[in-house]
ZAPA-343386 format. One record per residue (C-alpha): residue in three letters; x, y negated, z negated. Coordinates in Angstrom, 2 decimals. Each point is the difference from the previous one (the first is absolute). Example, Ala and Ser with C-alpha at 12.3 -4.5 7.8 and 13.67 -1.06 7.14 Angstrom:
REM residues 2
 code      c1      c2      c3
  ALA   12.30    4.50   -7.80
  SER    1.37   -3.44    0.66
***
This chain:
REM residues 288
 code      c1      c2      c3
  MET    5.86  -54.90   -6.58
  ILE    1.72   -3.16    0.64
  VAL    0.93   -1.04    3.54
  ILE    2.85   -2.30    0.94
  ILE    0.23   -2.50    2.68
  GLY    3.29   -1.55    0.18
  ALA    1.54    3.19   -1.13
  THR    3.42   -0.92    2.25
  GLY    0.47   -3.49   -1.31
  THR    1.97   -0.97   -3.04
  ILE   -2.80   -0.16   -2.72
  GLY   -2.05    3.32    1.36
  SER    3.16    2.16    0.57
  ALA    0.92   -0.82   -4.07
  LEU   -3.65    0.45   -0.89
  LEU    0.10    3.46    1.97
  LYS    3.39    0.89   -2.19
  ARG   -1.76   -0.74   -3.28
  LEU   -3.14    2.05    0.81
  VAL    2.29    2.74    0.63
  ASP    1.60   -0.62   -3.49
  LEU   -3.50   -0.04   -1.50
  GLY   -1.14    3.06    1.89
  VAL   -2.99   -1.96    1.29
  PRO   -1.28    1.04    3.43
  ALA   -0.06   -2.31    3.08
  ARG   -0.58   -0.29    3.56
  ALA    2.37   -2.07    1.77
  LEU   -1.31   -1.63    3.40
  SER    2.64   -0.84    2.71
  ARG    0.11   -0.08    3.94
  GLU    3.22    2.04    0.03
  PRO   -1.04    3.08   -2.35
  GLU    3.20    1.80    0.74
  LYS    1.96   -3.13   -1.01
  LEU   -1.51   -0.39   -3.33
  ARG    0.24    3.75   -0.63
  ALA    3.74   -0.44    0.34
  GLN    0.12   -2.94   -2.07
  ILE   -2.23    1.54   -3.11
  GLY    2.38    3.22    0.33
  ASP   -0.31    3.37   -1.61
  ASN   -0.70   -1.69   -3.61
  GLY   -3.20   -1.58    0.95
  ARG   -1.75    3.05    2.09
  SER   -1.62    1.01   -2.71
  THR   -2.26   -2.79   -1.08
  ILE    0.59   -2.35    3.04
  GLU   -2.60    1.09    3.12
  VAL    1.02   -1.90    3.26
  ALA   -2.32   -0.90    2.53
  SER   -0.20   -1.89    3.26
  ALA   -1.97   -3.09    0.09
  ASP    0.28   -3.43    1.63
  ALA   -1.54   -3.26   -1.52
  SER   -1.25   -1.02    3.21
  ASP   -1.95    3.47    0.61
  PRO   -3.16    0.05   -1.81
  GLU   -0.62    3.85    0.48
  SER    3.45    1.11   -1.14
  LEU   -0.52   -2.27   -3.22
  ARG   -3.35    1.82   -0.60
  ARG    1.60    3.16    0.26
  ALA    2.97   -0.76   -2.08
  PHE   -2.51   -1.13   -2.73
  THR   -2.03    2.83   -0.26
  GLY    0.10    1.59   -3.45
  ALA    1.55   -3.04   -1.66
  SER   -1.15   -2.11   -2.77
  GLN    2.89   -2.73   -0.14
  LEU    1.78   -2.01    2.57
  PHE    3.28   -1.79   -0.30
  LEU    0.36   -2.96    2.68
  ALA    3.35   -1.52    0.69
  MET    0.19   -1.21    3.73
  SER    2.78   -1.98    1.15
  ASN   -0.91   -3.53    0.48
  SER   -0.81   -0.71    3.55
  PRO   -2.45   -2.44    2.33
  ASN   -2.60    2.77    0.14
  GLN   -0.01    0.99   -3.72
  ILE   -3.30   -1.62   -0.76
  GLU   -1.70    2.27    2.79
  LEU    1.91    3.17   -0.98
  GLU   -0.74   -0.06   -3.63
  ILE   -3.43   -1.09    0.04
  SER   -0.78    2.77    2.33
  ILE    1.91    2.38   -2.35
  ILE   -2.09   -1.33   -3.00
  GLN   -3.15    0.32    1.93
  ILE    0.94    4.01    0.95
  ALA    1.01    0.82   -3.65
  ALA   -3.45   -1.34   -1.02
  GLU   -1.65    2.06    2.87
  VAL    1.75    3.42   -1.11
  GLY   -0.57   -0.02   -3.38
  ILE    3.69   -1.84   -1.58
  LYS   -0.81   -1.06   -3.61
  HIS    2.85   -2.24   -0.69
  ILE    2.52   -1.97    2.10
  VAL    3.33   -1.56   -1.27
  LYS    1.30   -2.52    2.19
  ILE    3.16   -1.61    0.24
  SER   -0.92   -3.74    0.51
  SER    2.01   -3.19   -0.49
  PRO    0.19   -2.75   -2.70
  ALA   -3.06   -2.21    0.15
  PHE   -0.67   -2.36    2.43
  GLU    1.26   -3.67   -0.64
  ARG   -1.93   -2.70    1.21
  SER    3.04   -2.52   -0.64
  SER    2.32    2.04    2.05
  PRO   -1.94    2.45    2.30
  VAL    1.96    3.44    0.68
  ALA   -2.14    1.37    3.20
  VAL    0.66    3.56   -1.04
  ALA   -1.45   -0.77   -3.46
  GLY   -3.13   -1.08    2.17
  TRP   -0.26    3.17    1.71
  HIS    0.42    1.96   -3.26
  GLN   -2.77   -2.19   -1.50
  GLU   -2.33    0.74    2.67
  ILE    0.43    3.71   -0.19
  GLU   -0.38    0.00   -3.67
  LYS   -3.39   -1.78    0.30
  THR   -1.11    2.65    2.24
  LEU    1.28    2.81   -2.55
  SER   -2.01   -1.79   -2.78
  GLU   -3.10    0.25    2.36
  SER    0.34    3.32    0.89
  GLY   -1.33    1.42   -3.52
  LEU    3.04    2.19   -0.62
  THR    2.03    0.12   -3.05
  HIS    3.42   -1.77    0.87
  THR    3.21   -0.98   -1.32
  VAL    1.98   -2.88    1.61
  LEU    3.82   -0.35   -0.71
  ARG    1.50   -3.56    0.57
  PRO    3.65    0.62    0.19
  TYR    2.42   -3.12    0.39
  ALA    3.35    0.23    1.87
  PHE    1.31    3.48    0.49
  MET    3.62    0.32   -1.07
  GLN    0.32    2.60    2.73
  ASN   -0.40   -2.90    2.48
  LEU    3.24   -1.68   -1.06
  LEU    1.81    2.52    1.95
  ARG   -0.99   -2.12    2.92
  LEU    2.60   -2.51   -1.17
  VAL    2.68    2.85    0.72
  PRO    1.28   -0.84    3.40
  THR    0.75   -3.50   -0.72
  VAL    1.47    0.82   -3.60
  THR    2.43    3.01    1.67
  ILE    0.97   -2.41    3.02
  GLN   -0.05   -3.40   -1.34
  ASN    0.05   -0.10   -3.76
  ILE   -3.20   -2.03    0.01
  PHE   -3.99    0.29    0.27
  PHE   -2.59   -2.32    0.86
  GLY   -3.11   -1.22   -1.44
  ALA   -2.32   -3.12   -0.47
  MET   -1.11    0.34   -3.62
  GLY    2.58   -2.32   -1.39
  ASP    0.71    1.02   -3.61
  SER   -3.37    0.86   -0.82
  PRO   -0.48    3.38   -1.69
  CYS   -2.00    3.11    1.35
  ASN   -1.43    2.78   -1.38
  PHE    1.29    3.27    1.17
  ILE   -0.93    3.56   -0.34
  ASP    1.59    3.38    0.89
  CYS   -2.44    2.06    2.23
  ARG    0.33    3.10   -2.16
  ASP   -1.48   -1.81   -2.67
  ILE   -3.03   -1.11    2.13
  ALA   -0.23    4.03    1.05
  ASP    0.04    0.75   -3.88
  VAL   -3.00   -2.19   -0.48
  ALA   -1.83    1.37    2.95
  ALA    0.61    3.57   -1.33
  GLU   -1.13   -1.08   -3.35
  VAL   -3.41   -1.84    1.05
  LEU   -0.62    3.06    2.36
  THR    0.49    2.49   -2.82
  ASN   -1.50   -2.20   -2.84
  ARG   -3.66   -0.81    0.01
  GLU    0.14   -2.22   -2.94
  VAL    2.24   -2.66    2.13
  SER   -1.57    0.40    3.41
  GLY   -2.50   -2.59    1.30
  GLN    1.86   -3.17   -0.57
  ILE    2.40   -2.67    1.64
  TYR    3.74    0.29   -1.23
  THR    2.18   -2.47    0.81
  LEU    3.73    1.28    0.22
  THR    3.51   -1.13   -0.94
  GLY    3.18    1.03   -1.72
  SER    0.97   -1.59   -3.19
  GLU    2.15   -2.96    1.12
  ILE   -0.09   -2.47    2.78
  PHE    2.91   -0.91    2.04
  SER    1.00   -2.49    2.37
  TYR    1.91    0.69    3.07
  PRO    3.57   -1.88   -1.44
  GLN   -0.60    2.09   -2.60
  ILE    0.03    3.39    2.05
  ALA    3.24   -1.71    2.08
  SER    1.82   -0.01   -3.34
  LYS   -1.21    3.32   -0.80
  LEU    1.00    1.38    3.27
  SER    3.36   -1.98   -0.40
  THR    0.86    1.88   -3.49
  LEU   -1.10    3.60    1.31
  LEU    1.81   -0.71    3.20
  ASP    3.18   -1.73   -1.39
  ARG   -0.10   -2.47    2.70
  PRO   -2.11   -3.45    0.27
  ILE   -3.10    0.69    1.64
  ASN   -2.01   -3.59    0.63
  TYR   -3.44   -0.60    0.57
  ILE   -0.68   -2.54    2.74
  ASN   -3.46   -1.71   -0.23
  MET   -1.66   -1.20    3.06
  GLU   -3.22   -2.30    0.88
  PRO   -2.68    2.30    0.84
  GLN   -0.46   -0.72    3.48
  LEU    3.83    0.53    0.18
  LEU   -0.50    3.43   -1.52
  LEU   -2.91    0.99    2.16
  ASN    2.01   -0.30    3.05
  ASN    3.04    1.86   -1.33
  LEU   -2.30    2.76   -0.81
  ILE   -1.39    0.32    3.21
  GLU    3.22   -0.99    2.04
  TYR    2.57    1.87   -2.18
  GLY   -2.05    2.38   -2.15
  HIS   -2.01    1.17    3.16
  MET   -3.09   -0.13   -2.34
  PRO   -3.40   -0.46    2.00
  PRO   -1.45   -3.70   -0.71
  TRP   -2.73    1.23   -2.21
  LEU    2.34    2.01   -2.58
  ALA    2.67   -3.12    0.31
  ASN   -2.68   -2.30   -0.90
  HIS   -1.25    2.43   -2.95
  VAL    3.41   -0.02   -1.39
  VAL    0.38   -3.83    0.17
  GLU   -3.39   -0.65   -1.43
  ILE    0.73    2.32   -2.81
  GLN    3.39   -1.78   -0.83
  THR   -1.74   -3.49    0.42
  MET   -2.72    1.10   -2.67
  SER    2.21    0.80   -2.54
  THR    1.35   -3.65    0.12
  VAL   -3.37   -1.23   -0.53
  VAL   -1.91    2.57   -2.46
  PRO    2.23    0.79   -2.87
  GLU    0.53    3.83   -0.25
  ARG   -0.12    1.57   -3.59
  PRO    0.50    3.98   -0.68
  THR   -3.07    2.30   -1.38
  ASP    0.44    2.44   -2.42
  THR   -2.74    2.44    1.97
  VAL    2.67    2.70    0.99
  LYS    0.81    0.43   -3.49
  ARG   -3.44    0.43   -1.24
  LEU   -0.80    2.18    2.46
  LEU    2.75    2.20   -0.10
  GLY    1.46   -0.23   -3.81
  ARG    3.75   -1.26    1.46
  GLU    1.35   -3.22    1.41
  PRO    0.02   -0.30    3.87
  ARG    3.39    0.67    1.66
  THR    2.14   -2.94    0.06
  LEU    1.73   -1.89    2.42
  ASP    3.43    1.17   -0.98
  ALA   -0.57    3.59   -0.25
  PHE   -1.31   -0.76    3.84
  LEU    3.21   -1.62    1.28
  TYR    2.13    2.41   -2.00
  GLU   -1.74    2.83    1.76
  TYR    0.11   -1.62    3.49
  VAL    3.67   -1.76   -0.39
  GLU    1.35    2.10    2.85
  ASN   -2.22   -1.29    2.29
  PHE    1.09   -3.70   -0.23
  ARG    3.97    1.05    0.12
***
């Protein structure tokens, strides 16, 4: 049995769909199980069990982990992430989980540190010391996060950032989910650390050009100084300061540390990853 933490997230929900397609039994955890059952729908009810659990409630986790051999761990980034994920790993080890697949972040860069990457580094250290077989997935920027640009694109035909013309790795969350399904169902590729990207890198000006072509109107990228972008995200984007800081740190890092695509998705899945062109075409109506 595979237990899924993060089943309502972008990656977790895609993983559930993939496991349903494969006919693989899984137990999806949620603080609101009825909502999750509605999300899964009738198609998944034959293989997906939904259980009530809360990451901050150790006893609920112990009950939910009972009888499972594998754990998929994909929590939303938050200031209490280290505490929660370390507790989850410890409980998993206590109750007999044998293999954990963790969604992490690209490796911590001392030349341009990202605080959230440091959190994941600490959690990975605990995972390494746990004695459990573990697979770590380190995806770069999610294509789905580009949907955060929708409000200013639709209203003002612009979007903002602090990356200049630096190219960035992007990956579709559905590819991350497909890789997760592969390492959960194929022992030969588990127990490794995988850095996940799409097959190409793109700058924000290039994305603006792609949107302009798709929408048949000019879309412009406005580059900002990091501090100005931080203030903008907090004041106008209504982001909590830690999240706004995370966004700015990631974009700043891309201007300092060159990003290059990997072939990991192709090696693991036997196919090319989904392209940014295909993603933007699929979601173009959101930007109208």
